[in-house]
N, CA, C, O and the ligand as a Tripos MOL2 file, in Angstrom:
@<TRIPOS>MOLECULE
protein
  277   275    70     0     0
PROTEIN
NO_CHARGES

@<TRIPOS>ATOM
      1 N         -32.6340   61.7290   43.0890 N.3       1 MET1
      2 CA        -31.5840   60.7420   43.3050 C.3       1 MET1
      3 C         -30.2200   61.4120   43.1970 C.2       1 MET1
      4 O         -29.9760   62.2530   42.3320 O.2       1 MET1
      5 N         -29.3660   61.0150   44.0880 N.am      2 THR2
      6 CA        -28.0110   61.5460   44.0530 C.3       2 THR2
      7 C         -27.0350   60.4540   43.6400 C.2       2 THR2
      8 O         -27.0910   59.3340   44.1480 O.2       2 THR2
      9 N         -26.1610   60.7800   42.7380 N.am      3 THR3
     10 CA        -25.1730   59.8280   42.2720 C.3       3 THR3
     11 C         -23.7810   60.3330   42.5990 C.2       3 THR3
     12 O         -23.4760   61.5140   42.4330 O.2       3 THR3
     13 N         -22.9410   59.4210   43.0650 N.am      4 ALA4
     14 CA        -21.5400   59.7590   43.2570 C.3       4 ALA4
     15 C         -20.7260   58.8730   42.3300 C.2       4 ALA4
     16 O         -20.9650   57.6680   42.2410 O.2       4 ALA4
     17 N         -19.7660   59.4720   41.6420 N.am      5 TYR5
     18 CA        -18.9490   58.6690   40.7480 C.3       5 TYR5
     19 C         -17.5020   59.1170   40.7960 C.2       5 TYR5
     20 O         -17.1780   60.2230   41.2280 O.2       5 TYR5
     21 N         -16.6480   58.2240   40.3400 N.am      6 CYS6
     22 CA        -15.2240   58.5050   40.3370 C.3       6 CYS6
     23 C         -14.7520   58.5960   38.8930 C.2       6 CYS6
     24 O         -14.9010   57.6520   38.1170 O.2       6 CYS6
     25 N         -14.1790   59.7420   38.5450 N.am      7 ALA7
     26 CA        -13.7180   59.9570   37.1740 C.3       7 ALA7
     27 C         -12.4200   59.2020   36.9050 C.2       7 ALA7
     28 O         -12.0080   59.0590   35.7540 O.2       7 ALA7
     29 N         -11.7780   58.7190   37.9700 N.am      8 VAL8
     30 CA        -10.4900   58.0590   37.8010 C.3       8 VAL8
     31 C         -10.6690   56.5920   37.4080 C.2       8 VAL8
     32 O         -10.0290   56.1160   36.4700 O.2       8 VAL8
     33 N         -11.5480   55.8680   38.1340 N.am      9 CYS9
     34 CA        -11.6490   54.4300   37.9120 C.3       9 CYS9
     35 C         -13.0470   53.9740   37.5140 C.2       9 CYS9
     36 O         -13.2530   52.7880   37.2560 O.2       9 CYS9
     37 N         -14.0100   54.8880   37.4570 N.am     10 GLY10
     38 CA        -15.3430   54.4950   37.0220 C.3      10 GLY10
     39 C         -16.2420   54.0030   38.1390 C.2      10 GLY10
     40 O         -17.3730   53.5890   37.8810 O.2      10 GLY10
     41 N         -15.7650   54.0400   39.3750 N.am     11 TRP11
     42 CA        -16.5840   53.6580   40.5310 C.3      11 TRP11
     43 C         -17.7980   54.5780   40.6160 C.2      11 TRP11
     44 O         -17.7010   55.7750   40.3470 O.2      11 TRP11
     45 N         -18.9440   54.0060   40.9930 N.am     12 SER12
     46 CA        -20.1140   54.8650   41.1740 C.3      12 SER12
     47 C         -21.0820   54.2610   42.1690 C.2      12 SER12
     48 O         -21.1850   53.0410   42.3030 O.2      12 SER12
     49 N         -21.7810   55.1250   42.8570 N.am     13 ARG13
     50 CA        -22.8310   54.7320   43.8010 C.3      13 ARG13
     51 C         -23.9650   55.7240   43.6560 C.2      13 ARG13
     52 O         -23.7630   56.8710   43.2560 O.2      13 ARG13
     53 N         -25.1690   55.2610   43.9910 N.am     14 GLU14
     54 CA        -26.2880   56.1980   43.9570 C.3      14 GLU14
     55 C         -27.2320   55.9210   45.1030 C.2      14 GLU14
     56 O         -27.2860   54.8120   45.6360 O.2      14 GLU14
     57 N         -27.9690   56.9430   45.4690 N.am     15 THR15
     58 CA        -28.9380   56.7620   46.5350 C.3      15 THR15
     59 C         -30.1200   55.9600   46.0120 C.2      15 THR15
     60 O         -30.4470   56.0200   44.8260 O.2      15 THR15
     61 N         -30.7540   55.2160   46.8970 N.am     16 GLY16
     62 CA        -31.8850   54.3890   46.5040 C.3      16 GLY16
     63 C         -32.6700   53.9930   47.7300 C.2      16 GLY16
     64 O         -32.5070   54.5800   48.8000 O.2      16 GLY16
     65 N         -33.5310   52.9890   47.5760 N.am     17 PRO17
     66 CA        -34.3750   52.5520   48.6940 C.3      17 PRO17
     67 C         -33.5700   52.1500   49.9320 C.2      17 PRO17
     68 O         -34.0030   52.3750   51.0630 O.2      17 PRO17
     69 N         -32.3990   51.5550   49.7070 N.am     18 GLU18
     70 CA        -31.6010   51.0850   50.8330 C.3      18 GLU18
     71 C         -30.3110   51.8700   51.0030 C.2      18 GLU18
     72 O         -29.4770   51.5390   51.8460 O.2      18 GLU18
     73 N         -30.1560   52.8960   50.2100 N.am     19 THR19
     74 CA        -28.9470   53.7080   50.3050 C.3      19 THR19
     75 C         -29.3330   55.1610   50.5350 C.2      19 THR19
     76 O         -29.8490   55.8310   49.6400 O.2      19 THR19
     77 N         -29.0760   55.6350   51.7420 N.am     20 THR20
     78 CA        -29.4080   57.0180   52.0610 C.3      20 THR20
     79 C         -28.2790   57.9380   51.6360 C.2      20 THR20
     80 O         -27.2210   57.4940   51.1900 O.2      20 THR20
     81 N         -28.5310   59.2300   51.7860 N.am     21 ARG21
     82 CA        -27.5190   60.2150   51.4350 C.3      21 ARG21
     83 C         -26.2640   60.0230   52.2820 C.2      21 ARG21
     84 O         -25.1460   60.1760   51.7880 O.2      21 ARG21
     85 N         -26.4520   59.6880   53.5580 N.am     22 SER22
     86 CA        -25.2750   59.5060   54.4120 C.3      22 SER22
     87 C         -24.5360   58.2160   54.0720 C.2      22 SER22
     88 O         -23.3160   58.1420   54.2160 O.2      22 SER22
     89 N         -25.2820   57.1840   53.6150 N.am     23 ASP23
     90 CA        -24.6250   55.9640   53.1440 C.3      23 ASP23
     91 C         -23.7320   56.2900   51.9460 C.2      23 ASP23
     92 O         -22.6150   55.7900   51.8160 O.2      23 ASP23
     93 N         -24.2680   57.1450   51.0800 N.am     24 LEU24
     94 CA        -23.5240   57.5390   49.8940 C.3      24 LEU24
     95 C         -22.2500   58.2960   50.2790 C.2      24 LEU24
     96 O         -21.1750   58.0500   49.7320 O.2      24 LEU24
     97 N         -22.3940   59.2130   51.2210 N.am     25 ASN25
     98 CA        -21.2280   59.9730   51.6750 C.3      25 ASN25
     99 C         -20.1760   59.0510   52.2740 C.2      25 ASN25
    100 O         -18.9760   59.2340   52.0660 O.2      25 ASN25
    101 N         -20.6400   58.0720   53.0110 N.am     26 ARG26
    102 CA        -19.7140   57.1420   53.6380 C.3      26 ARG26
    103 C         -18.9910   56.3020   52.5890 C.2      26 ARG26
    104 O         -17.7950   56.0340   52.7060 O.2      26 ARG26
    105 N         -19.7410   55.8900   51.5590 N.am     27 ALA27
    106 CA        -19.1460   55.1110   50.4780 C.3      27 ALA27
    107 C         -18.0970   55.9310   49.7390 C.2      27 ALA27
    108 O         -17.0630   55.4100   49.3200 O.2      27 ALA27
    109 N         -18.3810   57.2190   49.5860 N.am     28 MET28
    110 CA        -17.4200   58.1130   48.9220 C.3      28 MET28
    111 C         -16.1460   58.2280   49.7470 C.2      28 MET28
    112 O         -15.0380   58.2100   49.2100 O.2      28 MET28
    113 N         -16.3190   58.3450   51.0600 N.am     29 ILE29
    114 CA        -15.1580   58.4450   51.9520 C.3      29 ILE29
    115 C         -14.3600   57.1490   51.9170 C.2      29 ILE29
    116 O         -13.1300   57.1660   51.8570 O.2      29 ILE29
    117 N         -15.0820   56.0080   51.9560 N.am     30 ASP30
    118 CA        -14.4120   54.7130   51.9020 C.3      30 ASP30
    119 C         -13.5870   54.5930   50.6200 C.2      30 ASP30
    120 O         -12.4460   54.1290   50.6410 O.2      30 ASP30
    121 N         -14.1810   55.0160   49.5140 N.am     31 HIS31
    122 CA        -13.4790   54.9190   48.2350 C.3      31 HIS31
    123 C         -12.2360   55.7990   48.2510 C.2      31 HIS31
    124 O         -11.1930   55.4200   47.7180 O.2      31 HIS31
    125 N         -12.3470   56.9680   48.8600 N.am     32 HIS32
    126 CA        -11.2130   57.8840   48.9440 C.3      32 HIS32
    127 C         -10.1040   57.2820   49.7990 C.2      32 HIS32
    128 O          -8.9220   57.3780   49.4690 O.2      32 HIS32
    129 N         -10.5070   56.6610   50.8990 N.am     33 VAL33
    130 CA         -9.5330   56.0590   51.8050 C.3      33 VAL33
    131 C          -8.8410   54.8750   51.1340 C.2      33 VAL33
    132 O          -7.6300   54.6950   51.2610 O.2      33 VAL33
    133 N          -9.6280   54.0720   50.4180 N.am     34 GLU34
    134 CA         -9.0850   52.8560   49.8210 C.3      34 GLU34
    135 C          -8.1990   53.1380   48.6060 C.2      34 GLU34
    136 O          -7.1890   52.4660   48.3950 O.2      34 GLU34
    137 N          -8.5870   54.1380   47.8100 N.am     35 THR35
    138 CA         -7.9050   54.3360   46.5280 C.3      35 THR35
    139 C          -7.1800   55.6630   46.4050 C.2      35 THR35
    140 O          -6.3060   55.8150   45.5510 O.2      35 THR35
    141 N          -7.5350   56.6340   47.2540 N.am     36 GLY36
    142 CA         -6.9510   57.9580   47.1260 C.3      36 GLY36
    143 C          -7.6750   58.8070   46.1020 C.2      36 GLY36
    144 O          -7.3250   59.9680   45.8920 O.2      36 GLY36
    145 N          -8.6990   58.2250   45.4530 N.am     37 HIS37
    146 CA         -9.4910   58.9840   44.4810 C.3      37 HIS37
    147 C         -10.5080   59.8540   45.2110 C.2      37 HIS37
    148 O         -10.8630   59.5800   46.3570 O.2      37 HIS37
    149 N         -10.9710   60.8980   44.5420 N.am     38 THR38
    150 CA        -11.9970   61.7560   45.1160 C.3      38 THR38
    151 C         -13.2640   61.6580   44.2720 C.2      38 THR38
    152 O         -13.3420   62.2710   43.2070 O.2      38 THR38
    153 N         -14.2600   60.8940   44.7330 N.am     39 PRO39
    154 CA        -15.5120   60.7680   43.9840 C.3      39 PRO39
    155 C         -16.2210   62.1160   43.8450 C.2      39 PRO39
    156 O         -16.0960   62.9930   44.7000 O.2      39 PRO39
    157 N         -16.9600   62.2560   42.7590 N.am     40 ILE40
    158 CA        -17.7070   63.4830   42.4850 C.3      40 ILE40
    159 C         -19.1870   63.2050   42.7140 C.2      40 ILE40
    160 O         -19.7160   62.1860   42.2690 O.2      40 ILE40
    161 N         -19.8440   64.1180   43.4080 N.am     41 GLU41
    162 CA        -21.2490   63.9370   43.7270 C.3      41 GLU41
    163 C         -22.1050   64.7700   42.7870 C.2      41 GLU41
    164 O         -21.8180   65.9440   42.5540 O.2      41 GLU41
    165 N         -23.1500   64.1650   42.2510 N.am     42 THR42
    166 CA        -24.0200   64.8960   41.3380 C.3      42 THR42
    167 C         -25.4720   64.4930   41.5520 C.2      42 THR42
    168 O         -25.7590   63.3640   41.9480 O.2      42 THR42
    169 N         -26.3750   65.4150   41.2900 N.am     43 ASP43
    170 CA        -27.7980   65.1110   41.4090 C.3      43 ASP43
    171 C         -28.3930   64.6410   40.0870 C.2      43 ASP43
    172 O         -29.5790   64.3200   40.0030 O.2      43 ASP43
    173 N         -27.5580   64.6070   39.0660 N.am     44 GLU44
    174 CA        -28.0330   64.1230   37.7810 C.3      44 GLU44
    175 C         -28.1530   62.6060   37.8080 C.2      44 GLU44
    176 O         -27.4540   61.9240   38.5580 O.2      44 GLU44
    177 N         -29.0570   62.0900   36.9720 N.am     45 GLU45
    178 CA        -29.2560   60.6500   36.9490 C.3      45 GLU45
    179 C         -28.0330   59.9270   36.4110 C.2      45 GLU45
    180 O         -27.6320   58.8850   36.9300 O.2      45 GLU45
    181 N         -27.4490   60.4890   35.3690 N.am     46 ARG46
    182 CA        -26.2870   59.8550   34.7800 C.3      46 ARG46
    183 C         -25.0830   60.7610   34.8830 C.2      46 ARG46
    184 O         -25.1590   61.9480   34.5660 O.2      46 ARG46
    185 N         -23.9760   60.2060   35.3240 N.am     47 PRO47
    186 CA        -22.7630   61.0030   35.3250 C.3      47 PRO47
    187 C         -22.3670   61.3700   33.8980 C.2      47 PRO47
    188 O         -22.4550   60.5540   32.9810 O.2      47 PRO47
    189 N         -21.9340   62.6010   33.7360 N.am     48 VAL48
    190 CA        -21.5280   63.0400   32.4020 C.3      48 VAL48
    191 C         -20.1370   62.4950   32.1160 C.2      48 VAL48
    192 O         -19.1940   62.7100   32.8780 O.2      48 VAL48
    193 N         -20.0340   61.7910   31.0090 N.am     49 SER49
    194 CA        -18.7370   61.2530   30.6330 C.3      49 SER49
    195 C         -18.5180   61.4380   29.1480 C.2      49 SER49
    196 O         -19.4600   61.7170   28.4060 O.2      49 SER49
    197 N         -17.2980   61.2860   28.7160 N.am     50 ASP50
    198 CA        -16.9830   61.4180   27.2930 C.3      50 ASP50
    199 C         -17.6860   60.3340   26.5020 C.2      50 ASP50
    200 O         -18.1170   60.5550   25.3700 O.2      50 ASP50
    201 N         -17.7980   59.1650   27.1050 N.am     51 GLU51
    202 CA        -18.4200   58.0320   26.4320 C.3      51 GLU51
    203 C         -19.8870   58.3290   26.1190 C.2      51 GLU51
    204 O         -20.3570   58.0550   25.0150 O.2      51 GLU51
    205 N         -20.6050   58.8910   27.0900 N.am     52 ALA52
    206 CA        -22.0190   59.2080   26.8970 C.3      52 ALA52
    207 C         -22.1880   60.3010   25.8560 C.2      52 ALA52
    208 O         -23.1160   60.2530   25.0490 O.2      52 ALA52
    209 N         -21.3020   61.2810   25.8690 N.am     53 ALA53
    210 CA        -21.4000   62.3870   24.9270 C.3      53 ALA53
    211 C         -21.1390   61.9040   23.5050 C.2      53 ALA53
    212 O         -21.7540   62.3900   22.5560 O.2      53 ALA53
    213 N         -20.2260   60.9440   23.3610 N.am     54 GLY54
    214 CA        -19.8940   60.4540   22.0350 C.3      54 GLY54
    215 C         -20.9380   59.5310   21.4790 C.2      54 GLY54
    216 O         -21.0330   59.3700   20.2620 O.2      54 GLY54
    217 N         -21.7320   58.9140   22.3410 N.am     55 ALA55
    218 CA        -22.7140   57.9310   21.9010 C.3      55 ALA55
    219 C         -24.0990   58.5450   21.7440 C.2      55 ALA55
    220 O         -25.1080   57.8450   21.8260 O.2      55 ALA55
    221 N         -24.1420   59.8370   21.5210 N.am     56 ASP56
    222 CA        -25.4200   60.5190   21.4040 C.3      56 ASP56
    223 C         -26.0170   60.3200   20.0170 C.2      56 ASP56
    224 O         -25.5590   60.9180   19.0430 O.2      56 ASP56
    225 N         -27.0350   59.4820   19.9360 N.am     57 GLU57
    226 CA        -27.6770   59.2200   18.6540 C.3      57 GLU57
    227 C         -29.1110   59.7240   18.6810 C.2      57 GLU57
    228 O         -29.9080   59.2930   19.5160 O.2      57 GLU57
    229 N         -29.4440   60.6330   17.7720 N.am     58 PRO58
    230 CA        -30.7830   61.2270   17.7630 C.3      58 PRO58
    231 C         -31.8700   60.2310   17.3430 C.2      58 PRO58
    232 O         -32.9830   60.2690   17.8670 O.2      58 PRO58
    233 N         -31.5530   59.3550   16.4140 N.am     59 ASP59
    234 CA        -32.5540   58.4140   15.9230 C.3      59 ASP59
    235 C         -32.3400   57.0320   16.5260 C.2      59 ASP59
    236 O         -31.6160   56.1990   15.9820 O.2      59 ASP59
    237 N         -32.9820   56.8150   17.6520 N.am     60 VAL60
    238 CA        -32.8430   55.5240   18.3090 C.3      60 VAL60
    239 C         -34.0810   54.6800   18.0310 C.2      60 VAL60
    240 O         -35.1970   55.0600   18.3840 O.2      60 VAL60
    241 N         -33.8750   53.5550   17.4080 N.am     61 GLU61
    242 CA        -35.0090   52.6840   17.1190 C.3      61 GLU61
    243 C         -35.1860   51.6770   18.2410 C.2      61 GLU61
    244 O         -34.2380   51.0250   18.6780 O.2      61 GLU61
    245 N         -36.4180   51.5690   18.6920 N.am     62 TRP62
    246 CA        -36.7090   50.6130   19.7400 C.3      62 TRP62
    247 C         -37.2570   49.3390   19.1070 C.2      62 TRP62
    248 O         -38.2860   49.3650   18.4320 O.2      62 TRP62
    249 N         -36.5800   48.2500   19.3250 N.am     63 THR63
    250 CA        -37.0150   46.9870   18.7490 C.3      63 THR63
    251 C         -37.5970   46.0850   19.8330 C.2      63 THR63
    252 O         -36.8700   45.6050   20.7020 O.2      63 THR63
    253 N         -38.8920   45.8570   19.7810 N.am     64 PRO64
    254 CA        -39.5080   44.9850   20.7800 C.3      64 PRO64
    255 C         -39.1150   43.5210   20.5600 C.2      64 PRO64
    256 O         -38.9410   43.0550   19.4340 O.2      64 PRO64
    257 N         -38.9850   42.8280   21.6810 N.am     65 VAL65
    258 CA        -38.6400   41.4030   21.5900 C.3      65 VAL65
    259 C         -39.9400   40.6050   21.5160 C.2      65 VAL65
    260 O         -40.7530   40.6180   22.4410 O.2      65 VAL65
    261 N         -40.1110   39.9230   20.4130 N.am     66 GLU66
    262 CA        -41.3480   39.1410   20.2680 C.3      66 GLU66
    263 C         -41.0360   37.6540   20.3270 C.2      66 GLU66
    264 O         -40.0460   37.1740   19.7750 O.2      66 GLU66
    265 N         -41.9060   36.9590   21.0070 N.am     67 ARG67
    266 CA        -41.7060   35.5110   21.1180 C.3      67 ARG67
    267 C         -42.9830   34.7810   20.7680 C.2      67 ARG67
    268 O         -44.0670   35.1610   21.2100 O.2      67 ARG67
    269 N         -42.8570   33.7450   19.9840 N.am     68 ASP68
    270 CA        -44.0120   32.9130   19.6480 C.3      68 ASP68
    271 C         -43.9920   31.6430   20.4800 C.2      68 ASP68
    272 O         -43.0240   30.8820   20.4650 O.2      68 ASP68
    273 N         -45.0660   31.4340   21.1940 N.am     69 PHE69
    274 CA        -45.1380   30.2230   22.0030 C.3      69 PHE69
    275 C         -45.9590   29.1550   21.3030 C.2      69 PHE69
    276 O         -46.1300   28.0590   21.8370 O.2      69 PHE69
    277 ZN        -11.8190   55.6730   41.9840 Zn       70 ZN70
@<TRIPOS>BOND
     1     1     2 1
     2     2     3 1
     3     3     4 2
     4     3     5 am
     5     5     6 1
     6     6     7 1
     7     7     8 2
     8     7     9 am
     9     9    10 1
    10    10    11 1
    11    11    12 2
    12    11    13 am
    13    13    14 1
    14    14    15 1
    15    15    16 2
    16    15    17 am
    17    17    18 1
    18    18    19 1
    19    19    20 2
    20    19    21 am
    21    21    22 1
    22    22    23 1
    23    23    24 2
    24    23    25 am
    25    25    26 1
    26    26    27 1
    27    27    28 2
    28    27    29 am
    29    29    30 1
    30    30    31 1
    31    31    32 2
    32    31    33 am
    33    33    34 1
    34    34    35 1
    35    35    36 2
    36    35    37 am
    37    37    38 1
    38    38    39 1
    39    39    40 2
    40    39    41 am
    41    41    42 1
    42    42    43 1
    43    43    44 2
    44    43    45 am
    45    45    46 1
    46    46    47 1
    47    47    48 2
    48    47    49 am
    49    49    50 1
    50    50    51 1
    51    51    52 2
    52    51    53 am
    53    53    54 1
    54    54    55 1
    55    55    56 2
    56    55    57 am
    57    57    58 1
    58    58    59 1
    59    59    60 2
    60    59    61 am
    61    61    62 1
    62    62    63 1
    63    63    64 2
    64    63    65 am
    65    65    66 1
    66    66    67 1
    67    67    68 2
    68    67    69 am
    69    69    70 1
    70    70    71 1
    71    71    72 2
    72    71    73 am
    73    73    74 1
    74    74    75 1
    75    75    76 2
    76    75    77 am
    77    77    78 1
    78    78    79 1
    79    79    80 2
    80    79    81 am
    81    81    82 1
    82    82    83 1
    83    83    84 2
    84    83    85 am
    85    85    86 1
    86    86    87 1
    87    87    88 2
    88    87    89 am
    89    89    90 1
    90    90    91 1
    91    91    92 2
    92    91    93 am
    93    93    94 1
    94    94    95 1
    95    95    96 2
    96    95    97 am
    97    97    98 1
    98    98    99 1
    99    99   100 2
   100    99   101 am
   101   101   102 1
   102   102   103 1
   103   103   104 2
   104   103   105 am
   105   105   106 1
   106   106   107 1
   107   107   108 2
   108   107   109 am
   109   109   110 1
   110   110   111 1
   111   111   112 2
   112   111   113 am
   113   113   114 1
   114   114   115 1
   115   115   116 2
   116   115   117 am
   117   117   118 1
   118   118   119 1
   119   119   120 2
   120   119   121 am
   121   121   122 1
   122   122   123 1
   123   123   124 2
   124   123   125 am
   125   125   126 1
   126   126   127 1
   127   127   128 2
   128   127   129 am
   129   129   130 1
   130   130   131 1
   131   131   132 2
   132   131   133 am
   133   133   134 1
   134   134   135 1
   135   135   136 2
   136   135   137 am
   137   137   138 1
   138   138   139 1
   139   139   140 2
   140   139   141 am
   141   141   142 1
   142   142   143 1
   143   143   144 2
   144   143   145 am
   145   145   146 1
   146   146   147 1
   147   147   148 2
   148   147   149 am
   149   149   150 1
   150   150   151 1
   151   151   152 2
   152   151   153 am
   153   153   154 1
   154   154   155 1
   155   155   156 2
   156   155   157 am
   157   157   158 1
   158   158   159 1
   159   159   160 2
   160   159   161 am
   161   161   162 1
   162   162   163 1
   163   163   164 2
   164   163   165 am
   165   165   166 1
   166   166   167 1
   167   167   168 2
   168   167   169 am
   169   169   170 1
   170   170   171 1
   171   171   172 2
   172   171   173 am
   173   173   174 1
   174   174   175 1
   175   175   176 2
   176   175   177 am
   177   177   178 1
   178   178   179 1
   179   179   180 2
   180   179   181 am
   181   181   182 1
   182   182   183 1
   183   183   184 2
   184   183   185 am
   185   185   186 1
   186   186   187 1
   187   187   188 2
   188   187   189 am
   189   189   190 1
   190   190   191 1
   191   191   192 2
   192   191   193 am
   193   193   194 1
   194   194   195 1
   195   195   196 2
   196   195   197 am
   197   197   198 1
   198   198   199 1
   199   199   200 2
   200   199   201 am
   201   201   202 1
   202   202   203 1
   203   203   204 2
   204   203   205 am
   205   205   206 1
   206   206   207 1
   207   207   208 2
   208   207   209 am
   209   209   210 1
   210   210   211 1
   211   211   212 2
   212   211   213 am
   213   213   214 1
   214   214   215 1
   215   215   216 2
   216   215   217 am
   217   217   218 1
   218   218   219 1
   219   219   220 2
   220   219   221 am
   221   221   222 1
   222   222   223 1
   223   223   224 2
   224   223   225 am
   225   225   226 1
   226   226   227 1
   227   227   228 2
   228   227   229 am
   229   229   230 1
   230   230   231 1
   231   231   232 2
   232   231   233 am
   233   233   234 1
   234   234   235 1
   235   235   236 2
   236   235   237 am
   237   237   238 1
   238   238   239 1
   239   239   240 2
   240   239   241 am
   241   241   242 1
   242   242   243 1
   243   243   244 2
   244   243   245 am
   245   245   246 1
   246   246   247 1
   247   247   248 2
   248   247   249 am
   249   249   250 1
   250   250   251 1
   251   251   252 2
   252   251   253 am
   253   253   254 1
   254   254   255 1
   255   255   256 2
   256   255   257 am
   257   257   258 1
   258   258   259 1
   259   259   260 2
   260   259   261 am
   261   261   262 1
   262   262   263 1
   263   263   264 2
   264   263   265 am
   265   265   266 1
   266   266   267 1
   267   267   268 2
   268   267   269 am
   269   269   270 1
   270   270   271 1
   271   271   272 2
   272   271   273 am
   273   273   274 1
   274   274   275 1
   275   275   276 2
@<TRIPOS>SUBSTRUCTURE
     1 MET1         2 RESIDUE 1 A MET
     2 THR2         6 RESIDUE 1 A THR
     3 THR3        10 RESIDUE 1 A THR
     4 ALA4        14 RESIDUE 1 A ALA
     5 TYR5        18 RESIDUE 1 A TYR
     6 CYS6        22 RESIDUE 1 A CYS
     7 ALA7        26 RESIDUE 1 A ALA
     8 VAL8        30 RESIDUE 1 A VAL
     9 CYS9        34 RESIDUE 1 A CYS
    10 GLY10       38 RESIDUE 1 A GLY
    11 TRP11       42 RESIDUE 1 A TRP
    12 SER12       46 RESIDUE 1 A SER
    13 ARG13       50 RESIDUE 1 A ARG
    14 GLU14       54 RESIDUE 1 A GLU
    15 THR15       58 RESIDUE 1 A THR
    16 GLY16       62 RESIDUE 1 A GLY
    17 PRO17       66 RESIDUE 1 A PRO
    18 GLU18       70 RESIDUE 1 A GLU
    19 THR19       74 RESIDUE 1 A THR
    20 THR20       78 RESIDUE 1 A THR
    21 ARG21       82 RESIDUE 1 A ARG
    22 SER22       86 RESIDUE 1 A SER
    23 ASP23       90 RESIDUE 1 A ASP
    24 LEU24       94 RESIDUE 1 A LEU
    25 ASN25       98 RESIDUE 1 A ASN
    26 ARG26      102 RESIDUE 1 A ARG
    27 ALA27      106 RESIDUE 1 A ALA
    28 MET28      110 RESIDUE 1 A MET
    29 ILE29      114 RESIDUE 1 A ILE
    30 ASP30      118 RESIDUE 1 A ASP
    31 HIS31      122 RESIDUE 1 A HIS
    32 HIS32      126 RESIDUE 1 A HIS
    33 VAL33      130 RESIDUE 1 A VAL
    34 GLU34      134 RESIDUE 1 A GLU
    35 THR35      138 RESIDUE 1 A THR
    36 GLY36      142 RESIDUE 1 A GLY
    37 HIS37      146 RESIDUE 1 A HIS
    38 THR38      150 RESIDUE 1 A THR
    39 PRO39      154 RESIDUE 1 A PRO
    40 ILE40      158 RESIDUE 1 A ILE
    41 GLU41      162 RESIDUE 1 A GLU
    42 THR42      166 RESIDUE 1 A THR
    43 ASP43      170 RESIDUE 1 A ASP
    44 GLU44      174 RESIDUE 1 A GLU
    45 GLU45      178 RESIDUE 1 A GLU
    46 ARG46      182 RESIDUE 1 A ARG
    47 PRO47      186 RESIDUE 1 A PRO
    48 VAL48      190 RESIDUE 1 A VAL
    49 SER49      194 RESIDUE 1 A SER
    50 ASP50      198 RESIDUE 1 A ASP
    51 GLU51      202 RESIDUE 1 A GLU
    52 ALA52      206 RESIDUE 1 A ALA
    53 ALA53      210 RESIDUE 1 A ALA
    54 GLY54      214 RESIDUE 1 A GLY
    55 ALA55      218 RESIDUE 1 A ALA
    56 ASP56      222 RESIDUE 1 A ASP
    57 GLU57      226 RESIDUE 1 A GLU
    58 PRO58      230 RESIDUE 1 A PRO
    59 ASP59      234 RESIDUE 1 A ASP
    60 VAL60      238 RESIDUE 1 A VAL
    61 GLU61      242 RESIDUE 1 A GLU
    62 TRP62      246 RESIDUE 1 A TRP
    63 THR63      250 RESIDUE 1 A THR
    64 PRO64      254 RESIDUE 1 A PRO
    65 VAL65      258 RESIDUE 1 A VAL
    66 GLU66      262 RESIDUE 1 A GLU
    67 ARG67      266 RESIDUE 1 A ARG
    68 ASP68      270 RESIDUE 1 A ASP
    69 PHE69      274 RESIDUE 1 A PHE
    70 ZN70       277 GROUP 0 **** ****
């Protein structure tokens, strides 16, 4: 999967079942034309950001949602 994101405003797009690589490129161009920003393209699943780096917690507890009917 390829992800494109904008470091300026947080805009992001990724390739998927209905979004091809060329759709992604076009979206990046559209964003550049509309805002003047230059989106960054990456093959990583998640764009690297300061927020993600700061929220790195080694001990993540998974709490299942249980419901009694
Ligand atoms: Zn932007």
